[in-house]
N, C-alpha and C positions, 0 to 999 in steps of 0.2 A: 045332241051329243057333242061333248067337248073334243075338239079337233087337236091332233098332235102333229107338230112340225119338228123335224130334226134339221139342224144346220150342222153339216159335217165337215170337219177339217180333212181335206183329202191329201195332206202331205205334199209330196212332189208331183202328185198327179199320176202316179203309177201304182199298180197292184202291190208291189213290194213295199211301198211306203204308206199303205193304208192300214190302219190299226184294226185289230179284231173287233173292237167295239164299233168302229165305223162300218165294218162289213155286216155286223149283226143289225145295225140300224138300217142299212140299205136293204137287207133281206126282209126286214119287217115292214118297210115302206110300201104303200100301195102305188105311189107315184114318186118319181125322182126327176129333178130338174137340174141341169148343169150347163155350163158353157161348153163349147166344142172341145176344148182341151181336156176337160175332165169327164166328158160323157162316156168314154170307153170303160170307166170304172164300174158301170152298172148297165146290164142289159135293159133295164127299165128306163134308163135316162132319156129324157126328152131334151134336145138341144135348144137353147134359147139365149138371146143376148143377156149379158149380166144385168142390165137395167130392168129386165122384165122378169127376173127370177121370182121376186116376191109376188108380183101380180099373178103369174101363172100358178104359183103354189096355192094362192088364195082361191083361185077359180076352181080348184079340184073340189068336187062335191063329196065331202066327208072323207073318212079314212085317215091314214097316216101318210104324210108327205115329207120327203127328204130333199134338201137343197145342198149341193156340193160347192164348197169354196176351197181355194188352194191353201196350202200350208196349214197353219194352226189358227183356230177361231179367235185366239186372244193375242195374236202377234201381227200388228199392222194389217188387220183383216177387215173385210167388209161385213163380217158376221154381225157386228154390233148394229149396223144400219139395217140389215135384214131382220134382225131380231125385233127392232122397233116397228118395222113394217108388218111383221107377222103377229106380234103379241095381241093386237086387238081381235084377232080371229081364232085364237086357240092357245094351247100350251106349247111353248117353244123350249126345246132342249138343245144345248150345244154339245157337240162331240169333238173333243180336242184331237188335233192331228200333229204330225211331225212338222216342225217349222224348218224353214230354210236355214236358219241360224244353227239349229241342232245338227241337221244333216251335214252342212258344210264344215262346221267345226270338227265333227267326227272325221270327215274325209281328210282334212289337213292336219289333224292331230293337235288342235289348239283348244284348251278349255275355254268355256265361255262365261264362267261365273264372275269375271272381272271386266267384261267387255262394255264399252260404250256403244249403244245401238242407235242408229239413225236410219231414216228412210228418206230417199230422194225420189222415189218412184212416183212419177206424176206430180211432184211437188217442186215449189221454188225453195230457195235457200242455199246455203253453202255448208260444206263439210269442213272448211278450214278451221273453224273454232274447235270443233270436236277433236280433230286430229292434233291441233296445237297443244291441247291440255289433257289428252288421254293416251295411254301407252298402246291400247288396242281399240280399234273402232271397226264395227261391223256395219256395212252400208247396203241397203236395198237400193238398186238403181233402176232406171227405166225412163222412157220418154225422152225428153230433151236432155236429161241428166243421166245418160247411160254410163257404163263403166269406163269407156274410153274418155268421155268428157270429164268425168270426175278425176281420173288419173292425170289428164292434161291440166286441170285446175291445180292439182297438187304440185305438178312440175313447174308450172308458171309462177307459183307462189314461193318457190325455193325449196320444195319438199320432194323433189324428183328422185332422191336417193332412198326414200323410204321403201321398205319391203312390203309388197302388196300381194295378196293371194286372191285369185279371181275364180269364181265358179259360175259357169254358164249352162243353162238348160239342165239344171240339177235333176238327177233321177231319170233322165230321158236317154234314149240311145245316142243322142248327140251331145251328151254331157261333156263339158270340157273344164278341166281344172288346170290353171296356170299359175306360175309364181314368177315374180320379177320385181324390178323397181317400178315406182310410179311412172318414171320417164319411159321405161321400156314398154310398159303396158299401154301407155298413152299412144303408142304407135300401132297398136293392134286393134282391129275392128272387133266389135262385140254386139250381140243382140240385146234385146230389151230384158230378157229373163236372166239377169245376172246379179251376183252379189260380190262384194269386196270385203276383205279383211285386211285392214291397214295397221301395220306395226310401227310404233314410234317410241322406242325405248327412252329417248331423251325428251319426252314431252314435258312442257313446263308445268309447274305446280301452281294452280290458281290460288291456293291458300297461302303461298309464300309471300310475305310482304315485300314489295319492291322498295328497296332503300336507295337513297341518292347515290351511294357509292357503287351501285351496280350498273350505272349508266356511263357511257362515254359521252362527255359533255363538250370539251374544248371551250370556246368562248361564247357559245350559244346559250341564251337564258333558259332556265329550267324551273318549272314549278316544283317547289320543295315538297318533300314527302308529307309533312304535316298538313299542308294545304291540299295536296292531292287526295289524301284520305278523307278529309272533311268535305271537299267538293264532290267526290264520288258519292258519299253518303247523302248529300243534299240532292244530287241528281237522281237518286233512286234507280240506278241502272238495273235492268232486268236481263236475264241470261240470253234471251233471243233478240235483244234490241238492235236496231240500226242507229249508230251514233256518229255524229260529226264532231271532230276535234278541230276547231278553227284556230290557226296559229299554233301548230303542233310542236314547233321547236325541235328539241332533241328526241321527243317522243315519250317523255316520262309520263305525262298524263295520258297519252295515247295508249300506252301499254297497261297502265292501271285500268283504264276503261275496257281494254280488250279482255282482261281477265275477268272483269265483272260481266261483260256481255260475251261470255265464253261460247255461246251458240249463235252469236250475232256477228255483225261486221262493223268495223270502225273505219271511217273515212278520215284520214289525217291530212288536213289541208295546210300547206306551207309554201311560202314563196321564196325563201332564202336558200340559195344553193348549198351552202355549208350545212345548214340545218337539215336539209333534205338528205344529204349523205349520212349525217349522224342518225337521223331518224331510221333510215334503212338498216344501218349497222346495229342499232339497238333493237330493232324489230327482230333481226336474225339472232342476235346474241341472247335475247331473253325469250325467244320462241313465240312471239305474237304474230302468227301467220294469218290471223283473221283481221289484220290491218291492211288496208289498201291506201297507199300513199298517193295523194293528189297534189301535183305541183301547180301552183298558180295563185293568183290574188283572189281573195274573197271580196265581194260575194260572187264574182263572175265564175270562179272555179266551183261554186256550189250548185250552179244551175242544173247541171246534168246528173247530180247525185240523187239517189232514191230518197224518198221522204224519211226524215229522221224521227225516231221516237224521243231522242234527247240530244241536246247540243251543249258542248262545252266550248266556251270562247276564252282562250288565253291571250289572244292578240287579234285585234280587229283592223289594224292599219287605218284607223279613222273611219271605218265603215260600219260601226256597230249597229246603227239604226237599220241599214239595208240588210245586214246579215240576219238580224233577228226577224225582220219583216219577211225575208225569203223563207226562213225556217217555219215561221207561223203560217205562211201561205201554203207550204207543202203539207203541213200537218197542224191543224188548228189546236190539237191537244199536246203539242210538243212541250217537253220539259227542258228548261235551259238553266245553265249556271255560267256565270261570268266572274272571273277574278280580275281585280284591278288594284294597282298600287297607287296610281295618281288620283288625286281628288277630282280632276277634270274627267277622267274615265269613269269614276264612280258616278258622277252626276249625269254624264252622257248616257250611261247604261240604265240608271234608275229612271230617267225620263223616257228612254226608249221603251222600256218594259211597260210603263204606265200608258204611254201613247198608243202602244200596240195592243192594249187591253189584255195583257197577261194577268192571270189570277195569282193570288197568294204570293205577291212580290215580297221578298224578304231581303234584308241587308244585314250582314254580319261582318265584324272585323276580327281577324285572327292574328294574334300577336304571340308567337312562339319563341321560346328560348332554348338553347342547347347547352348542356354542360361541357366545359372545356377544362382540361387538367392544367393547373398552374402550380408547379411544384407539388407539394402534398395536398393542395386544395383543389376544389372544383368551382370554377367561376362560370356563371351563366352568361352566355352571349346571345343577345337578341337578334333574331332574324327580322327582315323588313316586315312591318305589319301589312296584311293583305285584306282587302275587302272582298267578300264573297256575296254575290247577288244571285237570286234565283227567282224563277217564276214558272207557272204552268199555264197552258192554254185553258180557255174558259171551259172547253169540253172535258177537261181533266178534273174539274171541281167535284 
């Protein structure tokens, strides 16, 4: 006989947030398995640890078996994993439930059709990129990244004045909904079952090109926009990448990278005090809060940084070989791009990429000119030619 398994989205874990379809499935089931928090939804429910739900369901000899999961089966749910475990043993049907996003947005009166949605529940990563480039972000929190910790991260990054809505223990008798700034909520303790809705009306637009005129520069060197755009394309930055920008200067390339890695983190390494001040000013001015500024000399300042997916080197201070060697040791598949003006830097970098066994080593020269009005005419003025060198780790082939 073909067995039937129901995986049921239990909403907030209360009778009021259980759908009629879910109730019918529970009534039809010959056996029900659930964690302790959800077991009260059915008199038939047998309590067992989450990791044993599938195994216990399979052990039932025939009939219809239901397994309860919190929220909705299609929203950051364990239902997909349970489905894979149960499919070899019978027909598996998913019963959708009320998600925490739907429930909470209704409670606070905010539509969710334009939300950026992220989960930090039991996960690593940062919310700074999502908040930098989206006007509204919904976050599932938990574990080491609870609501208080997330709000503290926002405040420490300079986003402490953002409006944040907090929902804790949704649907339960102990439900708490609070509103305040990120800095205010960072001072309030909160449990694991909590969600956040963060509003950032002035979020930066990742599709807006960053022009040279948008940066505060002073006398610090800056990678020109034509070079930045070409170098970013060569680096193939992905949205969730961890990126090193070595010799960050004013932060022009840093912020270009930050918009490409809009769900990742950029570590901007710079040793010059004036450049560091400008870098922070431009980071705030252009909304790149997924940038962490690292003051110090490379490669020493790179030692404690997480392994990079890609590295841009705009200034090496004479330590190109050691910088690339360190990046390669942290991630054998790292992608790197180096810009050089001097022939000596060109050759030093080319040799280092080959000596360190980088694959797909390429060298290009970019010579751009800009139009300048001279009376009724437009005269082209040449910028300094720039060499762009790139390579990928052997594992990236």
